[in-house]
C-alpha positions in Angstrom: 131.2 129.9 -0.3 128.0 127.9 -1.0 125.3 127.2 1.6 126.5 123.6 2.2 130.0 124.9 2.9 128.6 127.5 5.2 126.5 125.0 7.2 129.5 122.6 7.5 131.7 125.4 8.7 129.0 126.6 11.2 128.6 123.1 12.6 132.4 122.8 13.0 132.5 126.2 14.6 129.9 125.2 17.3 131.3 121.7 18.0 135.0 122.6 18.1 134.9 126.2 19.1 132.1 126.2 21.7 131.5 122.6 22.7 135.2 121.7 22.6 134.6 118.3 20.9 135.0 116.8 17.5 138.8 116.6 17.4 141.1 114.0 15.9 144.2 112.9 17.8 147.2 115.2 17.7 149.3 112.9 15.5 146.6 112.8 12.9 146.2 116.6 13.0 150.0 117.0 12.5 149.9 114.6 9.5 147.0 116.5 7.9 148.7 119.8 8.6 151.9 118.6 6.9 149.9 117.7 3.8 148.1 121.0 3.7 151.2 123.0 4.3 152.7 121.7 1.0 149.5 121.9 -1.0 149.1 124.4 -3.8 145.5 125.1 -2.6 146.8 126.3 0.8 146.4 130.1 0.4 148.3 131.9 3.2 147.6 135.3 1.6 144.0 134.9 2.6 144.6 135.5 6.2 141.4 136.8 7.7 139.6 137.6 10.8 137.8 134.2 10.6 141.2 132.5 10.5 142.2 134.3 13.7 138.9 133.6 15.4 138.9 129.9 14.5 142.5 129.3 15.6 141.7 131.0 19.0 138.4 129.0 19.5 139.8 125.6 18.6 142.8 126.2 20.8 144.9 123.5 19.3 148.1 123.7 17.3 150.4 121.8 15.0 154.0 122.6 14.2 152.9 123.6 10.7 150.4 126.3 11.7 152.6 129.1 10.5 152.4 127.6 7.0 148.7 127.2 7.0 146.0 129.6 5.6 142.7 128.9 3.9 142.0 126.1 1.4 140.9 127.6 -1.9 138.8 124.6 -2.7 136.6 124.3 0.4 137.4 127.8 1.9 138.1 126.1 5.2 140.4 127.6 7.8 143.2 125.1 7.7 144.7 125.5 11.2 141.2 124.5 12.5 140.2 122.0 9.8 143.2 119.7 10.4 141.9 119.0 13.9 138.3 118.2 12.8 136.7 114.8 13.1 135.5 113.2 9.9 131.9 114.0 10.5 132.7 117.7 10.5 134.8 117.7 7.3 133.0 118.6 4.0 134.0 116.3 1.3 131.7 117.7 -1.4 133.3 117.6 -4.8 136.2 115.5 -3.4 137.2 114.8 -7.1 138.5 118.3 -7.3 141.0 117.7 -4.5 144.6 116.5 -5.3 145.1 112.8 -4.7 147.6 113.7 -1.9 144.8 115.4 0.1 144.0 113.7 3.4 140.2 114.2 2.7 140.4 111.2 0.4 141.0 109.0 3.4 137.7 110.0 5.1 
């Protein structure tokens, strides 16, 4: 994880986990989660303490949460990321993401 990714994650952690703001509507989060659940970059074998903490702090769910892990491109915790407003989502190196990734729409 580089420093830009760390800063982006820390900002999202504060806004979503502590201030309880910066969320997209549930339908948008569900659509994003569906895309991530079927993506090859979704690594469910990388379940970590951070994943558990972010899920608990964000406190929001989608029906795809059981299929979400960590993105191996941005190292984001997907069950939290899919709920994040555009200003909290890091799109650095967007060209590396598959064309099916919802980040291309931001």
